[in-house]
Backbone as a printed PyTorch tensor [residue, N CA C, xyz], in Angstrom:
tensor([[[-15.0390,  93.4310, -60.0560],
         [-15.1220,  93.2460, -58.6840],
         [-15.9030,  92.0370, -58.4570]],

        [[-16.2420,  91.1200, -59.7000],
         [-16.5160,  90.1010, -59.0630],
         [-15.5070,  88.8350, -59.2040]],

        [[-14.1800,  89.3830, -60.0420],
         [-12.9270,  88.7330, -60.5720],
         [-12.4650,  88.4990, -59.4410]],

        [[-12.3050,  89.8520, -58.9360],
         [-11.3060,  89.7290, -57.3850],
         [-12.9290,  88.8160, -55.8580]],

        [[-13.1650,  88.9860, -56.5750],
         [-13.3950,  87.7350, -55.5010],
         [-13.4400,  86.5160, -56.1300]],

        [[-13.7130,  86.3320, -56.7030],
         [-12.9420,  85.1100, -57.5340],
         [-12.0840,  84.3180, -56.8950]],

        [[-11.6650,  85.6140, -57.2320],
         [ -9.8640,  85.3260, -57.0140],
         [ -9.0030,  84.8780, -55.6250]],

        [[-10.2050,  85.5920, -54.9950],
         [ -9.3550,  85.5390, -53.5730],
         [-10.0990,  83.9940, -53.0230]],

        [[-11.5900,  84.1660, -52.9250],
         [-12.1930,  82.3730, -53.4590],
         [-11.1730,  81.4870, -53.8300]],

        [[-10.6310,  81.4670, -54.4990],
         [ -9.8410,  80.0500, -54.8940],
         [ -8.0780,  80.4540, -54.0310]],

        [[ -7.9410,  81.3170, -54.1360],
         [ -6.8370,  81.5910, -53.2590],
         [ -6.9900,  81.4270, -51.5590]],

        [[ -8.2840,  81.2340, -51.3050],
         [ -9.0420,  80.8450, -49.3370],
         [ -8.8410,  79.1780, -49.9520]],

        [[ -9.2240,  78.8460, -50.9070],
         [ -9.6370,  77.5060, -51.2870],
         [ -8.1700,  76.2710, -51.3800]],

        [[ -7.5720,  77.1010, -52.2120],
         [ -6.5280,  76.8100, -52.1980],
         [ -5.2020,  76.8040, -51.0270]],

        [[ -5.7980,  77.7010, -50.1340],
         [ -5.0830,  77.8610, -48.9200],
         [ -5.2230,  76.5630, -47.5600]],

        [[ -6.6510,  76.7820, -48.2570],
         [ -7.1550,  75.7210, -47.1960],
         [ -6.9630,  74.3000, -47.5860]],

        [[ -7.0160,  73.8180, -48.9910],
         [ -6.3780,  72.9120, -49.4990],
         [ -5.2980,  72.3460, -48.5590]],

        [[ -4.2680,  73.0560, -49.1960],
         [ -2.5320,  73.0640, -48.9180],
         [ -2.6130,  73.1730, -47.1710]],

        [[ -3.9510,  73.2470, -45.7820],
         [ -3.5090,  73.2650, -45.0190],
         [ -3.8720,  71.5970, -44.4960]],

        [[ -4.8490,  71.8130, -45.1960],
         [ -5.5110,  70.0260, -45.1870],
         [ -5.3330,  69.4380, -45.6250]],

        [[ -5.8970,  67.5130, -45.3720],
         [ -5.3760,  66.5720, -46.4370],
         [ -6.4740,  66.1030, -46.6390]],

        [[ -7.1200,  66.4000, -48.1390],
         [ -7.4450,  65.8870, -48.9200],
         [ -7.6310,  65.0040, -50.0340]],

        [[ -8.6490,  63.3240, -49.5420],
         [ -8.9020,  62.5860, -51.0800],
         [ -9.8330,  62.5070, -51.0430]],

        [[ -9.8540,  62.1210, -51.7910],
         [-11.5860,  61.7260, -53.6610],
         [-11.4250,  60.0260, -53.2190]],

        [[-12.7230,  59.7050, -53.5980],
         [-13.5660,  58.3930, -53.5640],
         [-14.1290,  57.9050, -54.5970]],

        [[-13.6210,  57.5100, -55.0170],
         [-15.4200,  56.7600, -56.0450],
         [-16.1460,  55.7600, -55.8000]],

        [[-17.4050,  56.0810, -54.2710],
         [-18.1850,  54.9870, -53.9470],
         [-18.5610,  54.4070, -54.9940]],

        [[-19.1300,  54.6560, -56.2490],
         [-19.7090,  53.7450, -56.6920],
         [-18.3020,  52.8510, -57.7350]],

        [[-17.5030,  53.3100, -57.8130],
         [-17.6240,  51.7040, -58.5550],
         [-16.1090,  51.1270, -57.4810]],

        [[-15.9900,  51.4080, -55.9940],
         [-15.4980,  50.4770, -55.4450],
         [-16.5300,  50.0720, -54.7860]],

        [[-18.2840,  50.0880, -55.0010],
         [-18.9900,  49.0300, -54.8500],
         [-19.2470,  48.2230, -56.4220]],

        [[-18.9030,  48.6090, -57.6310],
         [-19.2000,  47.9390, -58.0290],
         [-18.0750,  47.2220, -58.7670]],

        [[-17.0900,  47.5410, -57.6830],
         [-15.8990,  46.1830, -57.9020],
         [-15.9520,  45.2270, -56.7080]],

        [[-17.2750,  44.7750, -55.9570],
         [-17.2520,  44.1040, -54.9570],
         [-18.1490,  42.9230, -55.4060]],

        [[-18.1100,  41.7940, -55.5320],
         [-19.0920,  40.7860, -55.7940],
         [-20.0500,  40.7040, -55.1790]],

        [[-20.0680,  41.1460, -53.6260],
         [-20.9220,  40.3850, -52.7360],
         [-22.3890,  42.2010, -53.2600]],

        [[-21.7790,  42.7770, -53.6710],
         [-22.4880,  44.1750, -54.2120],
         [-23.1650,  43.6840, -55.0280]],

        [[-22.6090,  43.5980, -56.2170],
         [-22.8000,  42.5400, -57.9160],
         [-23.9540,  41.7390, -57.3150]],

        [[-23.5240,  40.7320, -56.1850],
         [-24.5380,  39.3220, -55.3390],
         [-26.2130,  40.1720, -55.5610]],

        [[-25.9110,  41.0280, -54.7410],
         [-26.9300,  42.3490, -53.7300],
         [-27.4870,  42.7520, -55.7630]],

        [[-26.9270,  43.1440, -56.1260],
         [-27.7870,  43.6660, -56.5160],
         [-28.1340,  42.9010, -57.7360]],

        [[-27.7630,  41.5620, -57.7800],
         [-28.5990,  40.7120, -59.0530],
         [-29.7350,  40.2600, -58.0690]],

        [[-29.9950,  39.7050, -56.7600],
         [-31.0310,  39.6730, -55.8060],
         [-32.2440,  40.7940, -56.5150]],

        [[-31.8850,  42.2370, -56.3150],
         [-32.3700,  42.9380, -55.9930],
         [-33.1240,  43.5550, -57.1940]],

        [[-32.4770,  43.5840, -58.2690],
         [-33.1110,  43.3650, -59.9100],
         [-33.9190,  41.9860, -60.4220]],

        [[-33.1920,  40.6500, -59.7810],
         [-34.9830,  39.7780, -60.1030],
         [-36.5380,  39.5400, -59.2370]],

        [[-35.7900,  40.7250, -57.5510],
         [-37.3160,  40.7760, -57.1820],
         [-38.5100,  41.4620, -57.8510]],

        [[-37.7640,  42.7610, -57.8330],
         [-37.7380,  44.0040, -59.2570],
         [-39.0300,  43.3550, -60.5040]],

        [[-38.0500,  42.2270, -60.7530],
         [-38.9620,  41.9860, -62.5880],
         [-39.4770,  41.2010, -61.5930]],

        [[-39.8760,  40.6930, -60.9080],
         [-40.7570,  39.2150, -59.9990],
         [-41.5590,  40.0160, -60.2190]],

        [[-41.8080,  41.1730, -59.2660],
         [-42.9050,  42.3020, -58.7370],
         [-43.3240,  43.3100, -59.7400]],

        [[-42.6430,  43.4100, -60.4250],
         [-43.3090,  43.9150, -61.6540],
         [-44.1700,  43.1380, -62.3460]],

        [[-44.0330,  42.2880, -62.7890],
         [-44.7690,  40.6090, -63.8360],
         [-45.7550,  41.3430, -62.8080]],

        [[-45.9730,  41.1350, -61.7590],
         [-46.7210,  40.4050, -60.7030],
         [-47.7370,  41.9340, -60.7720]],

        [[-47.3000,  43.0620, -60.9250],
         [-48.1810,  43.9600, -61.4550],
         [-49.2880,  44.5870, -62.2880]],

        [[-48.0610,  44.2150, -63.7130],
         [-47.7300,  43.4730, -65.7180],
         [-49.3600,  42.6660, -65.6300]],

        [[-49.3140,  41.7350, -64.2150],
         [-50.9310,  40.4570, -64.4490],
         [-51.7860,  41.1610, -64.7550]],

        [[-51.5390,  41.7970, -63.0860],
         [-53.0130,  42.6440, -62.5620],
         [-53.8120,  43.5390, -63.2260]],

        [[-53.2780,  44.2650, -64.0630],
         [-53.2110,  45.5350, -64.6970],
         [-53.4390,  45.2020, -65.9160]],

        [[-52.9590,  43.6180, -66.5070],
         [-53.9980,  43.0670, -67.6410],
         [-55.4190,  42.5550, -67.3350]],

        [[-55.6860,  41.4880, -65.7960],
         [-55.8360,  41.1660, -65.9470],
         [-57.9680,  42.3010, -65.6730]],

        [[-57.5880,  43.3660, -65.3890],
         [-58.5050,  44.7490, -65.3400],
         [-58.4840,  45.2280, -66.5640]],

        [[-57.4170,  45.3180, -67.1940],
         [-57.5210,  45.1480, -68.4790],
         [-59.4490,  45.2250, -69.1540]],

        [[-58.9180,  43.8020, -69.0570],
         [-59.2920,  42.3060, -69.7560],
         [-61.3330,  42.6590, -68.8360]],

        [[-61.4360,  43.2090, -67.0550],
         [-62.4790,  43.1740, -67.3480],
         [-62.9670,  44.2870, -66.7950]],

        [[-62.9730,  45.0720, -67.3060],
         [-62.5900,  46.4270, -68.2650],
         [-63.5400,  45.8400, -69.4560]],

        [[-63.0220,  45.6560, -70.7420],
         [-63.1510,  45.1640, -71.8420],
         [-64.7190,  44.8620, -72.1450]],

        [[-64.9490,  43.7220, -71.5300],
         [-65.8560,  42.5020, -71.0670],
         [-67.1390,  43.0970, -70.3190]],

        [[-66.0690,  44.5820, -69.8600],
         [-67.4600,  45.1500, -69.0370],
         [-68.4570,  46.3770, -69.9850]],

        [[-67.6310,  47.0800, -71.0320],
         [-67.7030,  48.1490, -72.2270],
         [-68.4130,  46.8730, -73.0650]],

        [[-68.5270,  45.7340, -73.3960],
         [-68.9020,  44.6000, -74.3770],
         [-70.6730,  44.4020, -74.1680]],

        [[-70.5800,  44.1020, -72.5090],
         [-71.6890,  44.0250, -71.9310],
         [-72.7420,  44.7760, -71.5930]],

        [[-71.9250,  45.8940, -71.3750],
         [-72.6170,  47.8860, -70.6960],
         [-74.6580,  47.2800, -70.7050]],

        [[-74.5650,  47.2670, -71.6200],
         [-75.6390,  47.7980, -73.0380],
         [-77.3580,  46.5770, -71.9610]],

        [[-76.2440,  45.3980, -72.2940],
         [-77.4570,  44.2700, -71.7450],
         [-77.5870,  44.4470, -70.1250]],

        [[-77.0450,  45.0400, -68.8910],
         [-76.9940,  44.8000, -67.9740],
         [-77.4420,  46.3760, -67.1190]],

        [[-78.1800,  45.1660, -65.9300],
         [-79.0980,  46.2520, -65.1690],
         [-78.5530,  47.7240, -64.6110]],

        [[-79.1780,  48.8900, -64.4360],
         [-77.8970,  49.7820, -63.9690],
         [-77.1650,  49.6410, -62.2590]],

        [[-78.4380,  48.3760, -61.3310],
         [-76.9270,  48.0890, -60.2690],
         [-76.5990,  46.4300, -61.0700]],

        [[-76.3340,  45.9150, -62.1010],
         [-75.5910,  45.0650, -62.1090],
         [-73.9050,  45.7610, -62.8890]],

        [[-74.1190,  47.1070, -63.9070],
         [-73.1440,  48.7140, -64.0940],
         [-72.6950,  48.6520, -62.7760]],

        [[-73.2080,  49.1590, -61.9690],
         [-72.2410,  50.0990, -60.6590],
         [-71.8540,  48.6320, -59.9330]],

        [[-71.9730,  47.1710, -60.1150],
         [-71.7050,  46.6970, -59.0840],
         [-70.1570,  46.2580, -59.4120]],

        [[-69.9560,  46.1130, -61.0210],
         [-68.8780,  45.6600, -61.8570],
         [-67.9380,  46.5590, -62.0340]],

        [[-68.8180,  48.3620, -61.6330],
         [-67.8680,  49.6280, -62.2160],
         [-66.6010,  49.6540, -60.8060]],

        [[-67.5460,  48.5900, -59.5420],
         [-67.1960,  49.2080, -57.8310],
         [-65.9610,  47.4120, -58.1440]],

        [[-66.5040,  46.5650, -59.2430],
         [-64.7340,  45.7400, -59.3510],
         [-64.1620,  46.1150, -59.7240]],

        [[-64.6210,  47.2730, -60.9770],
         [-62.8300,  47.2100, -61.5500],
         [-61.8210,  48.0770, -60.7400]],

        [[-62.7290,  48.8020, -60.2820],
         [-62.5970,  50.5480, -59.2010],
         [-62.0150,  49.6080, -58.8450]],

        [[-61.9320,  48.4720, -58.1020],
         [-61.5150,  48.0880, -56.4190],
         [-59.8560,  47.1990, -57.0910]],

        [[-60.1140,  46.8220, -58.1650],
         [-58.8220,  46.0550, -58.4060],
         [-58.1740,  46.9950, -59.0270]],

        [[-58.5100,  48.2400, -59.4340],
         [-57.3290,  49.2890, -59.6510],
         [-56.4720,  49.3970, -59.0580]],

        [[-57.7250,  49.7450, -57.2940],
         [-57.0220,  50.2000, -56.2640],
         [-56.0130,  49.4730, -55.4840]],

        [[-57.0110,  47.5750, -55.7040],
         [-55.8160,  47.2720, -55.6520],
         [-54.0700,  46.6880, -56.4010]],

        [[-54.4570,  46.7160, -57.0370],
         [-52.8960,  47.0400, -58.3710],
         [-52.2780,  48.3970, -57.6600]],

        [[-52.0850,  49.7100, -57.4650],
         [-52.3880,  51.0580, -57.5880],
         [-51.6610,  50.5040, -55.7420]],

        [[-52.6560,  49.3080, -54.9520],
         [-51.7250,  49.5890, -53.3700],
         [-50.3950,  48.6560, -53.3960]],

        [[-50.6620,  47.3420, -54.6400],
         [-49.8570,  46.5880, -54.8090],
         [-48.1530,  46.8900, -55.2680]],

        [[-48.4810,  48.2030, -56.5900],
         [-47.6980,  49.0090, -56.8040],
         [-47.0950,  49.5190, -55.5170]],

        [[-47.5970,  50.8080, -54.7520],
         [-47.0020,  51.2480, -53.4760],
         [-46.2460,  50.1810, -52.4780]],

        [[-46.4880,  49.1010, -52.5080],
         [-46.2340,  48.0070, -51.4190],
         [-44.8980,  47.9180, -51.8400]],

        [[-44.7510,  47.8270, -52.7010],
         [-43.7260,  46.7390, -53.6250],
         [-43.0540,  47.7350, -53.8270]],

        [[-42.9350,  49.2540, -55.0310],
         [-41.7800,  50.5090, -54.5970],
         [-42.6060,  51.6110, -54.0650]],

        [[-43.1810,  51.7950, -53.2820],
         [-42.9650,  53.3500, -52.9510],
         [-41.8410,  53.5320, -51.9500]],

        [[-42.0520,  54.6460, -51.8210],
         [-40.7640,  55.0330, -50.7410],
         [-40.2330,  53.8430, -49.3220]],

        [[-41.1900,  53.7920, -48.9450],
         [-40.5940,  52.6660, -47.6400],
         [-41.0430,  51.0770, -48.1550]],

        [[-41.6030,  51.1730, -48.8150],
         [-41.8030,  49.4940, -49.8910],
         [-41.2170,  49.1610, -49.0950]],

        [[-41.3570,  47.3950, -49.7530],
         [-40.3240,  46.2900, -49.8170],
         [-39.7130,  45.7500, -50.7170]],

        [[-39.5780,  47.0560, -51.3090],
         [-37.5780,  47.1480, -51.9490],
         [-36.4170,  47.6890, -51.4900]],

        [[-37.4600,  48.5180, -50.7740],
         [-36.8980,  49.8530, -49.9890],
         [-36.0320,  48.9440, -49.4110]],

        [[-36.9470,  48.0920, -47.8260],
         [-36.2700,  47.1980, -47.1300],
         [-35.9390,  46.1910, -47.2240]],

        [[-35.7870,  45.8180, -48.7560],
         [-35.3220,  44.8130, -49.1310],
         [-32.8380,  45.0550, -49.9330]],

        [[-33.2510,  46.8140, -50.0250],
         [-32.4940,  47.6880, -50.7020],
         [-31.9300,  47.1740, -49.5420]],

        [[-31.9850,  47.8900, -48.3680],
         [-31.5110,  48.2240, -47.3600],
         [-30.6150,  46.9470, -46.4380]],

        [[-31.7430,  45.7310, -46.4700],
         [-31.0920,  45.1300, -45.6580],
         [-30.4020,  44.3650, -46.9340]],

        [[-29.9580,  44.3810, -47.7170],
         [-28.2070,  43.7170, -48.8350],
         [-27.8600,  44.4770, -48.8630]],

        [[-28.2580,  45.2480, -48.8100],
         [-27.1330,  46.5770, -49.4460],
         [-26.5460,  47.2720, -48.3000]],

        [[-27.3320,  47.5360, -47.0720],
         [-26.2420,  48.5780, -46.0370],
         [-25.4240,  48.0030, -45.3320]],

        [[-25.4300,  46.8040, -45.2680],
         [-24.4360,  46.1690, -44.9020],
         [-22.9780,  46.5190, -45.7830]],

        [[-23.2430,  45.6940, -46.7680],
         [-22.0250,  46.6960, -47.9990],
         [-21.5880,  47.7180, -47.2150]],

        [[-22.3740,  48.4920, -47.8190],
         [-22.1360,  50.5720, -47.8020],
         [-22.2250,  50.2290, -46.3920]],

        [[-22.1940,  50.0780, -45.0070],
         [-20.9590,  50.0130, -43.8860],
         [-19.7900,  49.7070, -44.3460]],

        [[-19.3400,  48.6410, -45.3510],
         [-18.4650,  48.0410, -44.7340],
         [-16.8340,  48.4810, -45.2850]],

        [[-18.0550,  49.2780, -46.4820],
         [-17.4110,  50.5620, -47.3030],
         [-16.9950,  51.1900, -46.4920]],

        [[-17.6820,  52.3050, -45.8140],
         [-17.4290,  52.8460, -44.9560],
         [-16.5260,  52.5850, -44.1880]],

        [[-16.3810,  51.8750, -43.3620],
         [-15.2020,  51.8920, -41.8670],
         [-14.4570,  51.4240, -42.6630]],

        [[-14.4160,  50.2660, -43.4630],
         [-12.6540,  50.7890, -44.5790],
         [-12.3050,  52.8640, -44.9760]],

        [[-12.9830,  53.3300, -45.7470],
         [-12.6750,  54.7600, -45.6510],
         [-12.5590,  55.4170, -44.6100]],

        [[-13.1670,  55.2330, -44.0980],
         [-12.7660,  55.9040, -42.1930],
         [-11.0320,  55.5070, -41.1320]],

        [[-11.0940,  54.4020, -41.7240],
         [ -9.8050,  53.0280, -41.0000],
         [ -8.8800,  53.8080, -42.0840]],

        [[ -9.1760,  53.4990, -43.2160],
         [ -7.9830,  54.8620, -43.9760],
         [ -7.6500,  56.0150, -43.6170]],

        [[ -8.5180,  56.3240, -43.2990],
         [ -8.8390,  57.9840, -43.5630],
         [ -7.4570,  58.3110, -41.9730]],

        [[ -7.8330,  57.1910, -41.2060],
         [ -7.0140,  57.5910, -40.2050],
         [ -5.3130,  56.7880, -40.0860]],

        [[ -5.8430,  56.2620, -40.8560],
         [ -4.0910,  55.1140, -40.6940],
         [ -3.0470,  56.8530, -41.6740]],

        [[ -4.0760,  57.4660, -42.8010],
         [ -3.4080,  58.8570, -43.3360],
         [ -3.2120,  59.5410, -43.1120]],

        [[ -3.6150,  60.3350, -41.9340],
         [ -4.0510,  60.9800, -42.0590],
         [ -4.8060,  62.3250, -42.2210]],

        [[ -5.8570,  61.2340, -42.7660],
         [ -7.2940,  62.1820, -44.0000],
         [ -7.6790,  63.4810, -43.3370]],

        [[ -7.9990,  64.2550, -43.1870],
         [ -8.8530,  65.2290, -42.4980],
         [-10.7020,  65.4140, -43.5720]],

        [[ -9.9740,  64.7690, -44.6790],
         [-11.5220,  64.7670, -45.7310],
         [-11.5270,  63.7520, -46.5900]],

        [[-12.6020,  63.1640, -47.0420],
         [-12.8670,  62.5710, -48.4570],
         [-14.1980,  62.7740, -48.8480]],

        [[-14.2220,  62.8870, -50.0580],
         [-15.1460,  63.1700, -50.6360],
         [-15.3280,  62.3860, -51.6650]],

        [[-16.9060,  61.9140, -51.5510],
         [-16.9730,  61.1200, -52.8610],
         [-17.4540,  61.6540, -53.6520]],

        [[-17.1630,  61.3300, -55.2200],
         [-16.5150,  62.0610, -56.5480],
         [-18.0810,  61.5620, -57.1700]],

        [[-18.4200,  59.8690, -57.4660],
         [-19.1750,  58.7370, -57.2060],
         [-20.2120,  59.3050, -57.5650]],

        [[-21.0110,  60.1150, -56.7030],
         [-22.5590,  60.5090, -56.5790],
         [-22.4590,  61.8370, -56.2580]],

        [[-23.7510,  61.8200, -54.6890],
         [-24.3740,  63.0570, -54.7400],
         [-23.7690,  63.1980, -53.6390]],

        [[-23.3910,  61.9690, -52.6580],
         [-23.2250,  62.1700, -51.0460],
         [-22.0680,  63.1870, -50.6650]],

        [[-21.7650,  63.3460, -51.2910],
         [-20.6230,  64.8830, -51.2480],
         [-19.4270,  64.3590, -50.0430]],

        [[-19.1640,  64.5900, -49.1260],
         [-18.1930,  64.7460, -47.9900],
         [-18.5930,  63.2000, -46.9120]],

        [[-17.8300,  61.5650, -46.8620],
         [-18.3690,  60.6900, -46.1710],
         [-17.0880,  60.5970, -45.3650]],

        [[-16.4020,  61.3550, -45.2350],
         [-15.4320,  61.1420, -44.3220],
         [-15.0830,  62.4500, -44.0120]],

        [[-15.4790,  62.3680, -42.5400],
         [-14.8340,  64.3220, -42.3370],
         [-13.9380,  63.8050, -40.3600]],

        [[-12.8260,  64.4910, -40.1070],
         [-12.2120,  64.4460, -38.8240],
         [-12.6010,  65.3260, -38.1710]],

        [[-12.6750,  65.0280, -37.1910],
         [-13.8490,  65.7780, -36.1160],
         [-13.6780,  66.5020, -35.5510]],

        [[-11.6700,  66.6470, -35.2270],
         [-11.4500,  67.6550, -35.1260],
         [-11.5070,  68.4280, -36.1250]],

        [[-11.8880,  68.7050, -37.1910],
         [-12.1450,  70.3130, -38.0960],
         [-13.6110,  70.4270, -38.3050]],

        [[-14.4110,  70.0010, -37.5620],
         [-15.8860,  70.4080, -36.9900],
         [-16.1770,  71.5140, -36.1500]],

        [[-15.9450,  72.7180, -36.5950],
         [-16.2490,  73.8270, -36.0030],
         [-17.5210,  73.6830, -35.7390]],

        [[-19.3880,  74.1320, -35.5190],
         [-20.4580,  74.0310, -35.5300],
         [-20.4270,  74.1200, -33.8020]],

        [[-19.7160,  73.5010, -32.9970],
         [-19.7170,  74.2940, -31.4140],
         [-19.6240,  75.4380, -31.5570]],

        [[-18.0650,  75.8080, -31.5240],
         [-17.6170,  77.2110, -32.1370],
         [-18.5450,  77.9970, -32.2420]],

        [[-18.7220,  77.5160, -33.8930],
         [-19.9450,  78.6150, -33.8790],
         [-21.4120,  79.0260, -33.3990]],

        [[-21.3250,  77.9160, -32.6390],
         [-23.0820,  78.0000, -31.8460],
         [-22.3500,  79.1130, -30.7050]],

        [[-21.6710,  79.1180, -30.4880],
         [-20.9240,  79.5820, -29.5120],
         [-20.7510,  80.6130, -29.6220]],

        [[-19.5120,  81.2190, -30.0760],
         [-20.3620,  82.7320, -31.2380],
         [-21.2530,  83.4400, -31.1880]],

        [[-22.5700,  82.4290, -31.1080],
         [-23.5890,  83.2310, -32.0090],
         [-24.8920,  83.1260, -30.5180]],

        [[-24.2520,  82.7580, -29.6720],
         [-24.8930,  82.7950, -28.1000],
         [-26.1760,  81.8570, -27.7000]],

        [[-25.5450,  80.9230, -28.8400],
         [-26.9430,  80.1260, -28.9370],
         [-26.2670,  79.0750, -27.8390]],

        [[-27.5700,  78.3600, -26.9320],
         [-27.6030,  77.7480, -26.0160],
         [-27.3880,  76.3820, -26.7420]]])
């Protein structure tokens, strides 16, 4: 039974593919061959290295503070120990915040990547759309990443038909 279903799906896919004009593009390869993308990537790499070093330096300072605290701990009063511990904890929080502000999901690196790479990606997607329209392609798939469909002929989108069929307003 599974074999029959597989053959039916394969036949359906073949029929669909033969009636539609489909192309495949490796976006990663396209980007890697663009000098402006390479330049943007180099800038991002330099920025990343600088920020990683800043964070490492901050952590090294914390480690020095902690080691010094460990050595002096027996000589300190309770209040002095608490103050040193709070100072170390504060510096650790600052280092974590710095890392988050630079490398977090909405951090400075993300914003810089958007600033540098987004215009290049837009240029590539525009070229793909123009190519698809000039060749009367219905669908372009990206084989270089998990993006999947990168262009589809608006006439192929049957979402509104399904919504109507379901009686959804």
